[in-house]
C-alpha positions in Angstrom: 33.5 -22.4 7.4 36.8 -24.0 9.0 38.2 -23.2 13.1 40.4 -20.6 13.2 42.5 -19.1 16.3 43.8 -16.3 14.2 42.6 -12.5 15.7 40.4 -10.8 13.2 40.1 -7.9 15.5 41.9 -6.8 18.7 42.3 -3.7 21.2 45.1 -2.7 23.7 47.6 -5.6 23.6 45.8 -8.3 22.5 47.3 -10.6 19.9 47.4 -14.5 20.7 44.5 -15.5 22.8 45.1 -16.2 26.1 45.2 -20.0 26.2 43.3 -20.6 29.6 40.4 -18.4 28.1 40.7 -20.2 24.6 40.4 -24.0 26.3 37.2 -23.0 27.9 35.2 -24.0 25.2 32.7 -26.1 27.2 32.3 -22.8 30.0 31.8 -20.9 26.8 28.9 -22.9 25.4 27.1 -23.1 28.9 26.7 -19.3 28.3 24.3 -20.3 25.7 21.7 -22.0 28.0 19.1 -20.2 26.9 19.2 -21.1 23.3 17.9 -24.5 22.0 20.8 -27.7 22.1 19.9 -28.1 18.6 20.4 -24.7 17.2 24.1 -24.7 18.5 26.8 -25.9 16.3 30.4 -26.9 16.3 32.8 -24.8 18.0 34.5 -22.9 15.2 37.4 -21.1 16.9 38.4 -18.2 19.1 39.3 -14.5 18.5 41.3 -12.5 21.0 39.7 -9.2 21.9 42.2 -7.9 24.6 44.5 -8.9 27.4 42.8 -12.7 29.3 39.9 -11.5 27.2 38.3 -14.1 24.2 35.4 -14.8 21.8 34.4 -17.8 21.0 32.2 -19.0 17.9 29.9 -21.7 17.6 28.0 -22.8 14.3 24.2 -21.3 14.5 21.4 -23.7 13.3 18.4 -21.3 13.6 16.5 -21.7 10.4 17.0 -18.3 8.1 20.3 -17.5 10.1 22.8 -19.1 7.3 26.5 -18.4 8.2 25.5 -16.8 11.3 27.6 -17.6 14.7 27.0 -18.0 18.5 29.7 -15.5 19.9 30.5 -15.6 23.9 32.9 -13.7 25.3 35.1 -15.0 28.4 37.7 -13.8 30.6 39.6 -14.3 33.8 41.6 -12.4 36.1 45.3 -12.4 36.4 47.0 -15.6 37.9 43.3 -17.1 38.1 42.5 -20.4 36.5 38.8 -19.6 36.8 37.1 -18.6 32.8 34.6 -15.8 33.6 31.7 -15.5 30.9 31.0 -11.9 29.8 28.2 -11.8 27.3 26.9 -13.6 24.3 25.3 -12.8 21.4 24.4 -13.9 17.3 26.8 -12.3 14.9 26.8 -12.3 11.0 29.9 -14.5 9.4 31.8 -13.9 6.5 29.1 -15.7 4.5 25.9 -14.5 6.6 22.7 -13.6 4.8 22.1 -10.2 6.1 19.6 -7.3 5.2 20.9 -4.6 2.2 23.6 -1.7 3.9 21.1 1.0 5.2 20.9 3.8 3.1 19.4 7.4 4.1 16.5 8.0 2.4 17.7 11.4 0.9 19.7 9.0 -1.1 17.2 6.5 -1.7 14.7 9.1 -3.1 14.0 8.7 -6.8 12.2 11.0 -9.2 8.7 10.4 -9.2 8.8 9.0 -5.7 6.8 11.9 -4.4 3.0 11.7 -3.9 0.1 13.4 -3.3 0.3 14.5 0.3 4.0 13.8 0.7 6.1 16.6 1.7 10.3 16.7 0.5 12.4 19.4 2.5 14.9 21.0 1.0 18.1 21.2 2.4 19.4 24.6 3.2 22.8 23.7 1.9 21.5 22.4 -1.5 24.0 22.9 -4.1 20.9 23.6 -6.6 19.8 26.5 -5.4 21.1 30.3 -4.5 20.0 33.2 -2.3 17.5 35.0 -4.4 19.0 38.0 -6.2 22.0 37.8 -4.8 24.2 34.9 -6.2 21.5 33.8 -8.8 24.2 34.8 -11.5 21.7 34.6 -14.3 21.5 38.4 -15.9 18.0 38.3 -17.5 16.6 37.3 -13.7 18.6 40.1 -11.8 17.2 42.6 -14.8 13.5 42.2 -14.0 13.7 41.1 -10.1 13.9 44.6 -9.0 11.2 45.7 -10.8 8.7 42.8 -10.7 9.1 43.2 -7.1 9.8 39.1 -7.1 10.8 38.3 -3.6 11.5 34.5 -3.4 14.3 33.4 -1.0 16.6 31.4 -3.1 16.4 30.8 -6.8 18.1 28.5 -8.9 21.9 28.2 -8.7 24.2 27.7 -12.0 24.7 24.1 -11.5 20.9 24.0 -10.4 19.8 25.1 -14.0 22.9 23.2 -15.6 21.6 19.9 -14.0 18.1 20.4 -15.1 19.0 21.6 -18.4 21.1 18.2 -19.3 18.3 16.1 -17.3 15.8 17.6 -19.9 17.3 17.5 -22.7 18.1 13.9 -22.3 15.0 12.7 -21.5 11.7 12.0 -23.3 10.9 15.4 -24.9 14.7 16.2 -26.0 15.9 15.9 -29.3 16.8 12.1 -29.2 13.1 11.0 -27.8 11.6 8.3 -30.1 8.8 10.3 -31.4 11.1 13.4 -32.3 13.6 11.1 -34.2 10.5 9.8 -35.9 9.3 13.1 -36.8 9.9 15.0 -39.9 13.3 17.0 -39.7 11.8 20.4 -40.3 9.3 19.6 -37.4 10.9 21.3 -34.5 9.5 22.6 -31.6 11.6 25.9 -31.8 10.1 26.7 -35.1 6.7 25.8 -33.7 3.7 28.1 -33.1 2.7 26.1 -30.4 6.0 26.4 -28.8 6.3 29.0 -25.9 9.6 30.0 -24.6 10.9 30.1 -20.7 12.0 32.8 -19.3 16.0 33.4 -18.2 18.4 31.9 -19.8 16.7 28.6 -20.1 15.0 30.2 -23.2 17.6 29.6 -25.2 17.0 25.9 -25.3 13.7 25.0 -23.7 10.1 26.2 -23.8 6.7 24.9 -23.0 4.4 22.9 -25.9 0.9 24.7 -26.3 -0.5 22.1 -28.6 -3.5 20.4 -26.7 -3.1 17.5 -29.6 0.7 16.9 -29.4 1.7 14.7 -27.1 3.8 16.8 -25.3 1.3 19.6 -24.2 1.9 21.7 -21.1 5.4 19.8 -21.2 9.1 21.6 -21.2 10.7 20.6 -24.5 13.9 21.2 -25.8 14.0 23.7 -29.1 15.3 20.7 -31.5 12.6 18.3 -30.1 10.1 17.5 -32.5 7.0 15.6 -33.4 4.0 15.1 -36.1 2.0 18.0 -34.2 4.0 20.7 -35.6 2.1 23.7 -36.7 3.8 23.9 -40.4 3.4 20.2 -40.7 2.2 20.4 -44.4 0.6 16.7 -46.1 -1.6 16.2 -49.0 -5.0 17.4 -48.4 -7.2 14.4 -50.1 -10.7 15.3 -51.9 -13.1 14.8 -49.3 -16.3 12.1 -50.7 -19.6 12.7 -50.3 -21.9 9.2 -49.2 -24.9 9.4 -50.9 -28.3 8.1 -49.0 -29.1 4.8 -49.7 -32.4 4.7 -51.8 -34.9 1.7 -51.4 -37.7 1.7 -54.7 -40.2 -0.7 -53.4 -43.1 0.8 -55.4 -43.0 -2.2 -58.0 -42.9 -5.6 -57.6 -40.3 -8.2 -59.7 -41.6 -11.5 -60.6 -38.9 -14.0 -60.4 -39.1 -17.5 -61.8 -37.8 -19.9 -59.5 -37.1 -23.7 -60.7 -38.3 -26.6 -59.3 -35.7 -28.9 -57.8 -35.9 -32.9 -58.6 -38.5 -34.8 -56.2 -40.6 -31.6 -55.9 -44.4 -31.6 -56.1 -46.2 -29.7 -58.6 -49.0 -28.0 -57.9 -51.7 -29.9 -60.0 -50.8 -33.1 -58.3 -52.9 -34.7 -55.5 -51.7 -34.4 -51.8 -49.9 -37.8 -50.9 -51.3 -39.5 -47.6 -49.2 -38.5 -44.5 -50.3 -42.0 -43.0 -52.1 -41.1 -40.2 -55.5 -43.2 -41.1 
């Protein structure tokens, strides 16, 4: 980092740093008297903050604060040569190591982050929702809402439904999922007996799988999704082979002659001494 007297920020009539204040480098250094001298480096430059108000920067030697700078602001009254210290602080420089910019939790939240016991309040102006039975713009909902006496305060808006439909269609239960691509071309959910259609406008494209042996059981699937557990998938039937029990016949004993290897002692020969006597 090189020393510079060019101002990076200014207020009022600030432009060129006040020369008397700019020359007060050692006075500014005194403003860091509470800092270990080993952690105060070379003077890096000054910045004009206002009329007769400048900030001196010193290199920071604190471990873990690479690129940070000690900043000491000094000023003087008109027609006075006496410089006064205003404040001192530690500020990040252009190459400082800093934490990432803070992002509100609403923007950091990702699908799947909600755990057991967590609460996720829905904003009052959420564009995915609309007042129930007033701006739902779904004819199927409007026709049945009053008959069934449903009373939800809000329902999915058109934007909310389109967003959900696109997310489901592009996900693991849409037509491009690996299990769907690998399934037979005729094994589509729309023609499966285990397929349960959704209500409303979503029924045209989505339903719920009701096959307990399918990997998508109890999940929303697209009408053109597919898998090998389709109700009408036909496979060649293989004739079952009955396994007969193993039968052991030990009622008769069969004599088997055994040849003697070279060096064996014949039963008719006398026993050999063992050499203990």
